[in-house]
DSSP file (Angstrom, degrees, kcal/mol; ACC not computed):
  #  RESIDUE AA STRUCTURE BP1 BP2  ACC     N-H-->O    O-->H-N    N-H-->O    O-->H-N    TCO  KAPPA ALPHA  PHI   PSI    X-CA   Y-CA   Z-CA
    1    1 A M              0   0    0      0, 0.0   104,-0.3     0, 0.0   105,-0.1   0.000 360.0 360.0 360.0 144.8  -32.6  -21.0   17.7
    2    2 A I        -     0   0    0    102,-2.2     2,-0.3     1,-0.1   102,-0.1  -0.233 360.0-120.4 -55.0 144.6  -30.6  -22.0   14.7
    3    3 A K    >   -     0   0    0      4,-0.1     3,-1.7     1,-0.1   124,-0.3  -0.660  21.9-104.2 -94.4 144.4  -31.3  -25.5   13.5
    4    4 A V  T 3  S+     0   0    0     -2,-0.3   124,-0.2     1,-0.2     3,-0.1  -0.405 107.7  33.6 -59.7 137.9  -28.9  -28.4   13.3
    5    5 A G  T 3  S+     0   0    0    122,-3.1    -1,-0.2     1,-0.4     2,-0.2   0.219  92.8 114.6  97.6 -13.5  -28.0  -28.9    9.6
    6    6 A T  S <  S-     0   0    0     -3,-1.7   121,-2.8   121,-0.1    -1,-0.4  -0.501  76.7 -96.9 -87.6 160.2  -28.1  -25.3    8.6
    7    7 A K  B     -A  126   0A   0    119,-0.2   119,-0.2    -2,-0.2    -4,-0.1  -0.579  42.6-115.8 -74.0 133.6  -25.2  -23.2    7.4
    8    8 A A        -     0   0    0    117,-3.2     2,-0.1    -2,-0.3    -1,-0.1  -0.513  32.5-110.0 -71.4 133.2  -23.8  -21.1   10.3
    9    9 A P        -     0   0    0      0, 0.0    -1,-0.1     0, 0.0    14,-0.1  -0.390  34.3-113.5 -63.7 138.4  -24.1  -17.4    9.7
   10   10 A E        +     0   0    0     -2,-0.1     2,-0.3    13,-0.1    12,-0.0  -0.353  42.0 172.8 -66.5 149.5  -20.9  -15.5    9.0
   11   11 A F        -     0   0    0      2,-0.1    12,-1.7    -2,-0.0     2,-0.4  -0.982  27.2-154.3-152.5 162.3  -19.6  -13.1   11.6
   12   12 A A  E     +B   22   0B   0     -2,-0.3     2,-0.3    10,-0.2    10,-0.2  -0.927  27.6 163.9-139.2 114.0  -16.6  -10.9   12.4
   13   13 A L  E     -B   21   0B   0      8,-2.3     8,-3.3    -2,-0.4     2,-0.3  -0.931  35.4-114.8-130.6 153.5  -16.1  -10.0   16.1
   14   14 A K  E     -BC  20  92B   0     78,-0.5    78,-2.5    -2,-0.3     6,-0.2  -0.685  27.2-140.2 -88.6 140.5  -13.2   -8.6   18.1
   15   15 A D    >   -     0   0    0      4,-2.6     3,-2.2    -2,-0.3    76,-0.2  -0.209  41.6 -80.9 -85.7-175.1  -11.6  -10.8   20.7
   16   16 A Q  T 3  S+     0   0    0      1,-0.3    61,-0.1    74,-0.3    75,-0.1   0.661 132.1  51.9 -64.6 -15.6  -10.3   -9.6   24.1
   17   17 A N  T 3  S-     0   0    0      2,-0.2    -1,-0.3    73,-0.1     3,-0.1   0.295 120.7-105.7-102.0   8.4   -7.1   -8.3   22.5
   18   18 A G  S <  S+     0   0    0     -3,-2.2     2,-0.4     1,-0.3    -2,-0.1   0.584  75.6 137.9  81.2  10.2   -9.0   -6.3   19.8
   19   19 A K        -     0   0    0      1,-0.0    -4,-2.6     2,-0.0    -1,-0.3  -0.749  55.2-118.5 -92.7 136.0   -8.2   -8.8   17.0
   20   20 A T  E     -B   14   0B   0     -2,-0.4     2,-0.5    -6,-0.2    -6,-0.2  -0.532  23.3-162.7 -77.5 134.5  -11.0   -9.7   14.6
   21   21 A V  E     -B   13   0B   0     -8,-3.3    -8,-2.3    -2,-0.3     2,-0.4  -0.979   5.4-168.4-115.2 124.3  -12.2  -13.3   14.4
   22   22 A K  E >   -B   12   0B   0     -2,-0.5     3,-0.7   -10,-0.2     4,-0.3  -0.930  24.0-139.1-111.7 137.4  -14.2  -14.3   11.3
   23   23 A L  G >  S+     0   0    0    -12,-1.7     3,-2.1    -2,-0.4    -1,-0.1   0.918 106.7  56.4 -58.0 -42.8  -16.0  -17.5   11.1
   24   24 A S  G >  S+     0   0    0    -13,-0.3     3,-1.2     1,-0.3    -1,-0.2   0.767  97.2  64.1 -62.2 -24.6  -14.9  -17.9    7.5
   25   25 A G  G <  S+     0   0    0     -3,-0.7    -1,-0.3     1,-0.2    -2,-0.2   0.566  98.2  55.9 -73.8  -8.3  -11.3  -17.6    8.7
   26   26 A L  G X  S+     0   0    0     -3,-2.1     3,-1.8    -4,-0.3    -1,-0.2   0.205  75.2 143.2-107.2  12.9  -11.8  -20.9   10.7
   27   27 A A  T <   +     0   0    0     -3,-1.2    97,-0.1     1,-0.3    96,-0.1  -0.238  64.7  34.4 -54.6 141.0  -12.8  -23.0    7.7
   28   28 A G  T 3  S+     0   0    0     95,-1.8     2,-0.3     1,-0.3    -1,-0.3   0.333 106.7  87.1  91.2  -5.8  -11.5  -26.5    7.9
   29   29 A K  S <  S-     0   0    0     -3,-1.8    -1,-0.3    94,-0.2     2,-0.3  -0.884  81.2-115.7-119.0 154.1  -11.8  -26.5   11.7
   30   30 A K  E     -d   63   0B   0     32,-2.6    34,-2.2    -2,-0.3     2,-0.4  -0.678  35.9-153.5 -80.8 146.5  -14.7  -27.4   14.0
   31   31 A V  E     -dE  64 121B   0     90,-2.5    90,-2.9    -2,-0.3     2,-0.6  -0.985  13.0-158.1-130.8 130.0  -15.9  -24.4   15.9
   32   32 A L  E     -dE  65 120B   0     32,-3.0    34,-2.9    -2,-0.4     2,-0.8  -0.935   5.4-162.9-102.1 121.6  -17.6  -24.2   19.3
   33   33 A L  E     -dE  66 119B   0     86,-3.2    86,-2.2    -2,-0.6     2,-0.9  -0.917   9.4-169.9-100.8 107.2  -19.5  -20.9   19.8
   34   34 A S  E     -dE  67 118B   0     32,-3.2    34,-2.4    -2,-0.8     2,-0.3  -0.831   6.8-161.5-104.1  98.1  -20.0  -20.9   23.6
   35   35 A F  E     -dE  68 117B   0     82,-2.4    82,-1.5    -2,-0.9    34,-0.2  -0.585   9.6-177.2 -83.4 139.4  -22.5  -18.1   24.3
   36   36 A R        -     0   0    0     32,-2.4    78,-0.4    -2,-0.3    34,-0.4  -0.978  27.7-129.8-135.1 147.8  -22.7  -16.6   27.8
   37   37 A P  S    S-     0   0    0      0, 0.0    33,-0.7     0, 0.0     2,-0.4   0.985  79.2  -9.1 -62.6 -63.2  -25.0  -14.0   29.2
   38   38 A L    >   -     0   0    0     31,-0.1     3,-0.6    75,-0.1     6,-0.2  -0.998  63.3-119.4-145.8 139.0  -22.7  -11.6   31.0
   39   39 A A  T 3  S+     0   0    0     -2,-0.4    37,-0.1     1,-0.2     5,-0.0  -0.186  93.1  40.5 -63.7 165.7  -19.0  -11.4   32.1
   40   40 A W  T 3  S+     0   0    0      1,-0.2    -1,-0.2    35,-0.1     3,-0.0   0.676  87.5 116.4  67.8  20.8  -18.1  -11.1   35.7
   41   41 A T  S <> S-     0   0    0     -3,-0.6     4,-2.5     1,-0.1    -1,-0.2  -0.906  72.3-119.1-117.8 150.7  -20.7  -13.6   36.9
   42   42 A P  H  > S+     0   0    0      0, 0.0     4,-2.3     0, 0.0     5,-0.2   0.887 109.2  43.5 -59.6 -47.1  -19.9  -16.9   38.5
   43   43 A V  H  > S+     0   0    0      2,-0.2     4,-2.4     1,-0.2     5,-0.1   0.906 115.4  49.5 -68.1 -39.2  -21.5  -19.4   36.1
   44   44 A C  H  > S+     0   0    0     -6,-0.2     4,-2.5     2,-0.2     5,-0.2   0.902 109.6  53.3 -64.0 -39.9  -20.1  -17.4   33.1
   45   45 A H  H  X S+     0   0    0     -4,-2.5     4,-2.5     1,-0.2    -2,-0.2   0.948 111.5  44.6 -56.2 -51.1  -16.7  -17.5   34.8
   46   46 A D  H  X S+     0   0    0     -4,-2.3     4,-2.0     1,-0.2    -2,-0.2   0.874 111.4  54.0 -65.6 -37.2  -16.8  -21.3   35.2
   47   47 A Q  H  X S+     0   0    0     -4,-2.4     4,-1.2     2,-0.2    -1,-0.2   0.934 112.9  41.9 -61.8 -47.2  -18.1  -21.8   31.6
   48   48 A M  H  X S+     0   0    0     -4,-2.5     4,-2.1     1,-0.2    -2,-0.2   0.878 112.4  54.0 -70.8 -37.1  -15.2  -19.8   30.1
   49   49 A K  H  X S+     0   0    0     -4,-2.5     4,-3.0    -5,-0.2    -1,-0.2   0.862 103.8  56.7 -63.6 -35.4  -12.6  -21.4   32.4
   50   50 A S  H  X S+     0   0    0     -4,-2.0     4,-1.0     2,-0.2    -1,-0.2   0.857 107.0  49.2 -65.5 -33.5  -13.8  -24.9   31.3
   51   51 A L  H  < S+     0   0    0     -4,-1.2     3,-0.4     2,-0.2    -2,-0.2   0.934 113.0  46.7 -67.2 -45.9  -13.1  -23.9   27.7
   52   52 A E  H >< S+     0   0    0     -4,-2.1     3,-1.5     1,-0.2     4,-0.3   0.917 111.1  51.4 -61.4 -44.2   -9.6  -22.7   28.7
   53   53 A D  H 3< S+     0   0    0     -4,-3.0     3,-0.2     1,-0.3    -1,-0.2   0.735 112.7  46.9 -66.3 -22.5   -8.9  -25.8   30.7
   54   54 A S  T 3X S+     0   0    0     -4,-1.0     4,-2.2    -3,-0.4     3,-0.5   0.246  77.3 113.9-101.1  10.9   -9.9  -28.0   27.7
   55   55 A H  H <> S+     0   0    0     -3,-1.5     4,-2.4     1,-0.3    -1,-0.2   0.877  75.1  50.8 -52.7 -45.8   -7.8  -26.0   25.2
   56   56 A A  H  > S+     0   0    0     -4,-0.3     4,-2.2    -3,-0.2    -1,-0.3   0.879 109.9  50.7 -63.0 -37.5   -5.4  -28.9   24.5
   57   57 A Q  H  > S+     0   0    0     -3,-0.5     4,-1.3     2,-0.2    -1,-0.2   0.896 108.7  51.1 -67.7 -39.6   -8.4  -31.3   23.9
   58   58 A F  H  <>S+     0   0    0     -4,-2.2     5,-2.5     1,-0.2     3,-0.5   0.935 109.8  51.1 -60.7 -45.0  -10.0  -28.8   21.4
   59   59 A D  H ><5S+     0   0    0     -4,-2.4     3,-1.9     1,-0.2    -2,-0.2   0.924 107.0  52.9 -56.8 -46.2   -6.6  -28.6   19.6
   60   60 A E  H 3<5S+     0   0    0     -4,-2.2    -1,-0.2     1,-0.3    -2,-0.2   0.793 109.5  50.0 -60.6 -28.7   -6.4  -32.4   19.4
   61   61 A L  T 3<5S-     0   0    0     -4,-1.3    -1,-0.3    -3,-0.5   -31,-0.2   0.216 116.4-112.9 -95.1  13.6   -9.8  -32.5   17.8
   62   62 A N  T < 5S+     0   0    0     -3,-1.9   -32,-2.6     1,-0.2     2,-0.3   0.914  76.0 133.1  54.3  45.3   -9.0  -29.8   15.2
   63   63 A A  E   < -d   30   0B   0     -5,-2.5     2,-0.4   -34,-0.2   -32,-0.2  -0.899  49.1-150.3-129.5 154.5  -11.4  -27.5   17.0
   64   64 A V  E     -d   31   0B   0    -34,-2.2   -32,-3.0    -2,-0.3     2,-0.5  -0.992  10.8-151.3-123.8 130.2  -11.5  -23.9   18.2
   65   65 A A  E     -d   32   0B   0     -2,-0.4    24,-0.7   -34,-0.2     2,-0.5  -0.899  14.5-172.8-102.4 127.4  -13.6  -22.8   21.2
   66   66 A L  E     -df  33  89B   0    -34,-2.9   -32,-3.2    -2,-0.5     2,-0.4  -0.979  14.6-147.3-121.4 127.9  -14.8  -19.2   21.2
   67   67 A G  E     -df  34  90B   0     22,-2.2    24,-3.9    -2,-0.5     2,-0.4  -0.805  21.0-168.9 -90.6 134.2  -16.6  -17.6   24.1
   68   68 A I  E     +df  35  91B   0    -34,-2.4   -32,-2.4    -2,-0.4     2,-0.3  -0.986  17.0 145.3-130.6 133.1  -19.2  -15.0   23.0
   69   69 A G  E     - f   0  92B   0     22,-1.8    24,-3.4    -2,-0.4    25,-0.1  -0.956  55.1-105.2-154.6 172.1  -21.0  -12.4   25.0
   70   70 A V  S    S+     0   0    0    -33,-0.7    22,-0.1   -34,-0.4   -32,-0.1   0.397  79.0 115.2 -85.0   3.6  -22.4   -8.9   24.7
   71   71 A D  S    S-     0   0    0     20,-0.2    23,-0.4     1,-0.1    -2,-0.2  -0.332  71.8-100.3 -73.1 157.6  -19.7   -7.3   26.9
   72   72 A S     >  -     0   0    0     22,-0.1     4,-2.6    21,-0.1     5,-0.2  -0.236  29.8-106.9 -73.7 164.0  -17.2   -4.8   25.4
   73   73 A V  H  > S+     0   0    0      1,-0.2     4,-2.5     2,-0.2     5,-0.2   0.930 119.8  49.9 -57.1 -49.4  -13.7   -5.6   24.3
   74   74 A P  H  > S+     0   0    0      0, 0.0     4,-2.3     0, 0.0    -1,-0.2   0.890 111.6  49.0 -60.5 -37.5  -12.1   -3.8   27.3
   75   75 A S  H  > S+     0   0    0      2,-0.2     4,-2.6     1,-0.2    -2,-0.2   0.933 111.4  49.1 -65.1 -44.9  -14.4   -5.6   29.7
   76   76 A N  H  X S+     0   0    0     -4,-2.6     4,-2.9     2,-0.2     5,-0.2   0.881 110.4  52.1 -61.3 -38.0  -13.5   -9.0   28.1
   77   77 A K  H  X S+     0   0    0     -4,-2.5     4,-2.4     2,-0.2    -2,-0.2   0.950 112.4  43.5 -63.9 -49.3   -9.8   -8.2   28.3
   78   78 A A  H  X S+     0   0    0     -4,-2.3     4,-2.2     1,-0.2    -2,-0.2   0.896 115.8  49.4 -62.3 -40.2   -9.9   -7.3   32.0
   79   79 A W  H  X S+     0   0    0     -4,-2.6     4,-1.5     2,-0.2    -2,-0.2   0.931 110.4  49.3 -66.1 -46.3  -12.1  -10.4   32.6
   80   80 A A  H  X>S+     0   0    0     -4,-2.9     5,-2.6     1,-0.2     4,-0.9   0.918 112.3  49.0 -58.8 -44.2   -9.8  -12.8   30.7
   81   81 A E  H ><5S+     0   0    0     -4,-2.4     3,-0.6     1,-0.2    -1,-0.2   0.900 108.2  53.3 -63.5 -39.8   -6.8  -11.4   32.6
   82   82 A S  H 3<5S+     0   0    0     -4,-2.2    -1,-0.2     1,-0.2    -2,-0.2   0.795 114.6  42.3 -65.9 -27.1   -8.6  -11.8   36.0
   83   83 A M  H 3<5S-     0   0    0     -4,-1.5    -1,-0.2    -3,-0.3    -2,-0.2   0.523 111.7-117.7 -94.8  -7.9   -9.3  -15.5   35.1
   84   84 A G  T <<5 +     0   0    0     -4,-0.9     2,-0.5    -3,-0.6    -3,-0.2   0.774  53.7 164.6  75.1  25.8   -5.9  -16.2   33.6
   85   85 A I      < +     0   0    0     -5,-2.6    -1,-0.2    -6,-0.2    -2,-0.1  -0.681   8.7 151.3 -81.3 122.0   -7.3  -17.0   30.2
   86   86 A K        +     0   0    0     -2,-0.5    -1,-0.2    -3,-0.1    -5,-0.0   0.617  69.6  35.6-120.6 -26.8   -4.6  -17.0   27.6
   87   87 A N  S    S+     0   0    0      2,-0.0     2,-0.4   -35,-0.0    -2,-0.1   0.741  96.0  81.2-104.7 -28.5   -5.7  -19.4   24.9
   88   88 A T  S    S-     0   0    0    -40,-0.1     2,-0.5    -8,-0.1   -22,-0.1  -0.677  72.7-136.0 -88.2 130.2   -9.4  -19.0   24.6
   89   89 A R  E     - f   0  66B   0    -24,-0.7   -22,-2.2    -2,-0.4     2,-0.7  -0.743  11.1-155.2 -88.7 125.7  -10.7  -16.1   22.6
   90   90 A L  E     - f   0  67B   0     -2,-0.5     2,-0.3   -24,-0.2   -74,-0.3  -0.893  16.2-151.4-101.6 113.1  -13.5  -14.1   24.2
   91   91 A L  E     - f   0  68B   0    -24,-3.9   -22,-1.8    -2,-0.7     2,-0.7  -0.635   6.8-133.0 -94.8 143.2  -15.5  -12.4   21.5
   92   92 A S  E     +Cf  14  69B   0    -78,-2.5   -78,-0.5    -2,-0.3     3,-0.3  -0.836  21.7 177.1 -99.6 112.5  -17.4   -9.1   21.9
   93   93 A D      > +     0   0    0    -24,-3.4     5,-3.1    -2,-0.7     6,-0.2  -0.233  47.2 122.1 -99.4  39.5  -21.0   -9.1   20.5
   94   94 A F  T   5 +     0   0    0    -23,-0.4    -1,-0.2     1,-0.2   -22,-0.1   0.914  54.3  59.7 -74.7 -47.8  -21.3   -5.6   21.9
   95   95 A W  T   5S+     0   0    0      1,-0.3    -1,-0.2    -3,-0.3     2,-0.1  -0.988 106.2  28.6-144.8 132.1  -22.1   -3.5   18.9
   96   96 A P  T > 5S-     0   0    0      0, 0.0     3,-2.4     0, 0.0    -1,-0.3   0.490 121.4-108.2 -59.3 135.9  -24.4   -3.7   17.0
   97   97 A H  T 3 5S-     0   0    0      1,-0.3    -3,-0.2    -2,-0.1    -2,-0.2  -0.122  85.9 -16.9 -53.2 114.6  -25.7   -5.0   20.3
   98   98 A G  T 3><S+     0   0    0     -5,-3.1     4,-2.8   -29,-0.1    -1,-0.3   0.689  85.3 146.9  69.5  20.2  -26.1   -8.8   20.2
   99   99 A A  H <> S+     0   0    0     -3,-2.4     4,-2.1    -6,-0.2    -2,-0.1   0.883  74.2  42.9 -59.2 -41.1  -26.1   -9.0   16.4
  100  100 A V  H  > S+     0   0    0     -4,-0.3     4,-1.7     2,-0.2    -1,-0.2   0.917 113.1  52.0 -72.7 -42.2  -24.4  -12.4   16.3
  101  101 A S  H  4>S+     0   0    0      1,-0.2     5,-2.8     2,-0.2     6,-0.5   0.905 111.5  48.7 -57.2 -41.1  -26.6  -13.7   19.1
  102  102 A K  H ><5S+     0   0    0     -4,-2.8     3,-1.5     1,-0.2    -1,-0.2   0.909 106.9  55.0 -64.7 -42.7  -29.6  -12.5   17.1
  103  103 A A  H 3<5S+     0   0    0     -4,-2.1    -1,-0.2     1,-0.3    -2,-0.2   0.816 111.1  45.6 -61.3 -30.5  -28.3  -14.2   13.9
  104  104 A Y  T 3<5S-     0   0    0     -4,-1.7  -102,-2.2    -5,-0.1    -1,-0.3   0.384 116.3-117.1 -94.4   2.5  -28.1  -17.5   15.8
  105  105 A G  T < 5S+     0   0    0     -3,-1.5    -3,-0.2  -104,-0.3    -2,-0.1   0.784  86.7 103.8  73.8  29.8  -31.6  -17.0   17.3
  106  106 A I      < +     0   0    0     -5,-2.8     9,-2.6    -6,-0.1     2,-0.4   0.231  38.1 123.2-128.7  15.2  -30.5  -16.8   20.9
  107  107 A F  E     -H  114   0C   0     -6,-0.5     2,-1.0     7,-0.2     7,-0.2  -0.642  53.0-143.9 -81.1 133.4  -30.7  -13.1   21.9
  108  108 A R  E >>> -H  113   0C   0      5,-2.9     4,-2.5    -2,-0.4     3,-1.2  -0.804  13.7-168.7 -97.3  94.7  -33.0  -12.4   24.8
  109  109 A E  T 345S+     0   0    0     -2,-1.0    -1,-0.2     1,-0.3     5,-0.0   0.866  83.4  51.6 -53.5 -44.1  -34.4   -9.0   23.9
  110  110 A N  T 345S+     0   0    0      1,-0.2    -1,-0.3    -3,-0.1    -2,-0.0   0.734 118.6  37.3 -69.9 -21.2  -36.0   -8.3   27.3
  111  111 A D  T <45S-     0   0    0     -3,-1.2    -2,-0.2     2,-0.2    -1,-0.2   0.682 100.3-129.3-102.1 -23.1  -32.7   -9.0   29.1
  112  112 A G  T  <5S+     0   0    0     -4,-2.5     2,-0.3     1,-0.3    -3,-0.2   0.684  76.9  79.0  80.7  18.4  -30.2   -7.5   26.5
  113  113 A F  E   <S-H  108   0C   0     -5,-0.9    -5,-2.9   -44,-0.0    -1,-0.3  -0.923  80.4 -90.9-147.5 173.6  -28.0  -10.6   26.4
  114  114 A S  E     -H  107   0C   0    -78,-0.4    -7,-0.2   -77,-0.3   -44,-0.1  -0.345  40.2-100.4 -83.7 164.5  -27.9  -14.0   24.8
  115  115 A E        -     0   0    0     -9,-2.6     2,-0.7   -14,-0.1    -1,-0.1  -0.323  46.7 -98.5 -62.6 161.6  -29.1  -17.3   26.1
  116  116 A R  E    S+ G   0 133B   0     17,-0.6    17,-2.4   -80,-0.1     2,-0.3  -0.839  70.7 152.0 -81.3 119.5  -26.5  -19.6   27.6
  117  117 A A  E     -EG  35 132B   0    -82,-1.5   -82,-2.4    -2,-0.7     2,-0.4  -0.991  43.8-146.0-152.8 153.4  -25.8  -21.8   24.6
  118  118 A N  E     -EG  34 131B   0     13,-2.6    13,-2.6    -2,-0.3     2,-0.5  -0.996  16.3-176.7-122.5 129.6  -23.3  -24.0   22.8
  119  119 A I  E     -EG  33 130B   0    -86,-2.2   -86,-3.2    -2,-0.4     2,-0.5  -0.993   8.8-159.9-126.2 123.5  -23.4  -24.2   19.0
  120  120 A V  E     -EG  32 129B   0      9,-2.3     8,-3.1    -2,-0.5     9,-1.4  -0.895   5.0-165.8-108.0 132.3  -20.9  -26.5   17.3
  121  121 A I  E     -EG  31 127B   0    -90,-2.9   -90,-2.5    -2,-0.5     6,-0.2  -0.943  14.5-133.5-118.0 134.5  -20.1  -26.0   13.6
  122  122 A D    >   -     0   0    0      4,-3.0     3,-2.0    -2,-0.4   -93,-0.2  -0.174  37.7 -87.7 -80.9-179.8  -18.3  -28.6   11.5
  123  123 A E  T 3  S+     0   0    0      1,-0.3   -95,-1.8   -95,-0.2   -94,-0.2   0.683 127.2  52.5 -62.9 -19.2  -15.4  -28.0    9.2
  124  124 A K  T 3  S-     0   0    0    -97,-0.1    -1,-0.3     2,-0.1   -97,-0.1   0.341 122.2-100.7-100.4   5.5  -17.8  -27.2    6.3
  125  125 A G  S <  S+     0   0    0     -3,-2.0  -117,-3.2     1,-0.3     2,-0.4   0.621  76.8 135.2  89.7  12.5  -19.7  -24.5    8.2
  126  126 A K  B     -A    7   0A   0   -119,-0.2    -4,-3.0     1,-0.0     2,-0.4  -0.768  59.3-115.5 -97.3 141.5  -22.8  -26.6    9.1
  127  127 A V  E     +G  121   0B   0   -121,-2.8  -122,-3.1    -2,-0.4    -6,-0.3  -0.602  35.6 171.0 -72.9 125.3  -24.3  -26.5   12.6
  128  128 A I  E     +     0   0B   0     -8,-3.1     2,-0.3    -2,-0.4    -7,-0.2   0.517  68.7  24.2-112.8 -11.6  -24.0  -30.0   14.2
  129  129 A L  E     +G  120   0B   0     -9,-1.4    -9,-2.3  -126,-0.1    -1,-0.3  -0.953  55.0 175.0-152.1 135.3  -25.1  -29.1   17.7
  130  130 A A  E     +G  119   0B   0     -2,-0.3     2,-0.4   -11,-0.2   -11,-0.2  -0.895  19.2 162.2-141.6 109.1  -27.3  -26.3   19.0
  131  131 A Q  E     -G  118   0B   0    -13,-2.6   -13,-2.6    -2,-0.3     2,-0.3  -0.991  21.3-161.1-135.8 130.4  -28.1  -26.4   22.7
  132  132 A T  E     -G  117   0B   0     -2,-0.4   -15,-0.2   -15,-0.2    -2,-0.0  -0.755  11.3-162.9-103.9 160.5  -29.4  -23.9   25.2
  133  133 A Y  E     -G  116   0B   0    -17,-2.4   -17,-0.6    -2,-0.3     5,-0.0  -0.926  35.2 -83.4-135.2 156.6  -29.1  -24.2   29.0
  134  134 A P    >   -     0   0    0      0, 0.0     3,-2.4     0, 0.0   -19,-0.0  -0.379  45.2-116.8 -57.8 144.1  -30.7  -22.6   31.9
  135  135 A V  T 3  S+     0   0    0      1,-0.3   -92,-0.1   -99,-0.0   -18,-0.0   0.825 115.6  50.8 -55.1 -33.4  -29.0  -19.3   32.6
  136  136 A A  T 3  S+     0   0    0      2,-0.1     2,-0.5   -93,-0.1    -1,-0.3   0.370  96.6  87.5 -87.4   5.9  -27.9  -20.5   36.0
  137  137 A Q  S <  S-     0   0    0     -3,-2.4    -4,-0.1   -21,-0.0   -21,-0.0  -0.908  71.5-136.1-112.9 129.4  -26.4  -23.8   34.7
  138  138 A Q        -     0   0    0     -2,-0.5   -94,-0.1     1,-0.1    -2,-0.1  -0.664  30.1-117.9 -76.9 130.0  -22.9  -24.3   33.4
  139  139 A P        -     0   0    0      0, 0.0     2,-0.8     0, 0.0     3,-0.1  -0.352  28.0-110.1 -64.2 149.7  -22.8  -26.3   30.2
  140  140 A D    >>  -     0   0    0      1,-0.2     4,-1.1     2,-0.0     3,-0.8  -0.743  22.0-160.8 -84.9 111.8  -20.9  -29.6   30.3
  141  141 A V  H 3> S+     0   0    0     -2,-0.8     4,-2.6     1,-0.2     5,-0.2   0.801  90.0  63.9 -64.1 -28.0  -17.7  -29.2   28.3
  142  142 A E  H 3> S+     0   0    0      1,-0.2     4,-2.4     2,-0.2    -1,-0.2   0.861  97.5  56.1 -64.2 -34.5  -17.5  -33.1   28.1
  143  143 A E  H <> S+     0   0    0     -3,-0.8     4,-1.9     2,-0.2    -1,-0.2   0.906 109.8  45.9 -61.3 -41.4  -20.8  -33.1   26.1
  144  144 A I  H  X S+     0   0    0     -4,-1.1     4,-2.6     2,-0.2    -2,-0.2   0.926 110.9  51.1 -68.6 -45.0  -19.2  -30.7   23.6
  145  145 A L  H  X S+     0   0    0     -4,-2.6     4,-1.7     1,-0.2    -2,-0.2   0.889 109.3  52.0 -60.5 -38.4  -15.9  -32.7   23.4
  146  146 A E  H  X>S+     0   0    0     -4,-2.4     5,-2.7     2,-0.2     4,-0.5   0.906 109.2  49.8 -64.1 -41.5  -18.0  -35.9   22.7
  147  147 A T  H ><5S+     0   0    0     -4,-1.9     3,-1.3     4,-0.2    -2,-0.2   0.922 110.0  50.9 -61.4 -43.7  -19.9  -34.1   19.9
  148  148 A L  H 3<5S+     0   0    0     -4,-2.6    -1,-0.2     1,-0.3    -2,-0.2   0.817 105.8  55.4 -65.3 -30.0  -16.5  -33.0   18.4
  149  149 A R  H 3<5S-     0   0    0     -4,-1.7    -1,-0.3    -5,-0.2    -2,-0.2   0.602 123.1-108.2 -75.9 -10.8  -15.3  -36.6   18.6
  150  150 A G  T <<5S+     0   0    0     -3,-1.3    -3,-0.2    -4,-0.5    -2,-0.1   0.562  87.0 119.9  96.1  10.4  -18.3  -37.5   16.5
  151  151 A G  S   <S+     0   0    0     -5,-2.7     2,-0.4     1,-0.2    -4,-0.2   0.691  73.1  34.9 -82.9 -19.6  -20.2  -39.3   19.4
  152  152 A R              0   0    0     -6,-0.5    -2,-0.2    -5,-0.2    -1,-0.2  -0.986 360.0 360.0-140.5 127.4  -23.3  -37.1   19.4
  153  153 A R              0   0    0     -2,-0.4    -1,-0.1    -3,-0.1    -2,-0.0   0.315 360.0 360.0-137.5 360.0  -25.0  -35.4   16.5
């Protein structure tokens, strides 16, 4: 897994609406990369909904929360619509399969998807938090918000 203090690898992925998101395009903001194994599963649903429900808090902290998984853009679009997600961008690490997950050291080769993980990047592109969770456990969004507030490093 990527180490705290290292420069976050650049990426360009499409969101659920087919728009490209580049990490470098978010310079000057804190960024949460919230990796999830697979769409359409209960824990992943709750993980992405927690990001959506905390959207205003992320804005107040000059932060952007991005959900990332290996599902395709059309799947992410249908899934976002089914959950009522309007503000959180769900990025497709579909092809090359898991390339961003691999760059961050969290791709599970035998499973074909990423670990459940949160990686927080500061305004200068440095990793300030890198945490994995059991696949069956929803990450605590409050832990991430506390990191963004500067309470945990």
